[in-house]
C-alpha positions in Angstrom: 8.8 -2.1 -10.1 8.9 -1.6 -6.4 5.3 -0.3 -6.1 3.7 -2.8 -8.5 4.2 -5.5 -5.9 2.3 -3.4 -3.4 -0.5 -1.8 -5.3 -2.4 -4.8 -6.7 -2.6 -7.1 -3.7 -3.3 -4.1 -1.4 -6.1 -2.8 -3.6 -7.7 -6.2 -4.0 -7.7 -6.9 -0.3 -8.9 -3.4 0.6 -11.8 -3.7 -1.8 -12.8 -7.1 -0.4 -12.5 -5.8 3.2 -14.5 -2.7 2.4 -17.4 -4.6 0.9 -17.3 -7.2 3.7 -17.3 -4.6 6.5 -19.8 -2.1 5.0 -22.8 -2.1 2.8 -23.6 0.4 0.0 -21.7 3.6 -0.6 -19.9 3.4 2.7 -18.1 0.3 1.3 -16.2 2.4 -1.2 -14.9 4.8 1.4 -14.0 1.9 3.8 -12.1 0.3 0.9 -9.9 3.3 0.4 -9.5 3.8 4.1 -8.3 0.1 4.3 -6.0 0.8 1.4 -4.1 3.5 3.4 -3.2 0.9 6.0 -2.7 -2.1 3.8 0.0 -0.7 1.6 2.5 -0.2 4.4 1.6 -3.7 5.8 2.3 -5.3 2.5 5.5 -3.3 2.2 6.6 -4.8 5.5 5.6 -8.3 4.8 7.0 -8.4 1.2 10.3 -6.4 1.6 11.1 -6.8 5.3 10.2 -10.4 5.9 10.1 -12.3 2.5 12.7 -10.5 0.4 15.0 -8.3 2.7 17.9 -8.6 0.3 16.0 -6.7 -2.5 16.8 -3.5 -0.6 20.3 -3.8 -2.0 18.9 -3.7 -5.5 17.1 -0.4 -4.8 20.0 0.9 -2.8 22.2 0.5 -5.9 19.7 2.5 -7.8 20.1 5.3 -5.3 17.0 4.6 -3.2 17.5 4.1 0.5 15.3 2.0 2.7 14.0 5.1 4.5 13.2 6.7 1.1 11.2 3.7 0.1 9.3 3.6 3.3 8.4 7.3 3.2 7.3 7.0 -0.4 5.2 4.0 0.4 3.4 5.7 3.3 3.1 9.0 1.4 1.6 7.5 -1.8 -0.8 5.3 0.1 -2.0 8.4 2.0 -2.3 10.5 -1.1 -4.1 7.8 -3.2 -6.4 6.8 -0.3 -7.4 10.3 0.7 -8.0 11.4 -2.9 -10.2 8.4 -3.6 -12.1 8.8 -0.3 -12.8 12.5 -1.1 -13.9 11.7 -4.7 
């Protein structure tokens, strides 16, 4: 539930940015590179600015704010790097 809010808007914007900035095959790599940076930005804007009280919901589930941030950054790096290499 936490990551669904981050994945789709980040992926859509990353793909758009990749194709606007580059042409051809480099656009795909640029999209995934943009994805690595956009996921933490969306995390910040959605959960820190717009809905800061939702952290209490995740805290009650046993997930700290630090845990959520590390997972967000880690998964964006893993997904982005895997897709850049492939």
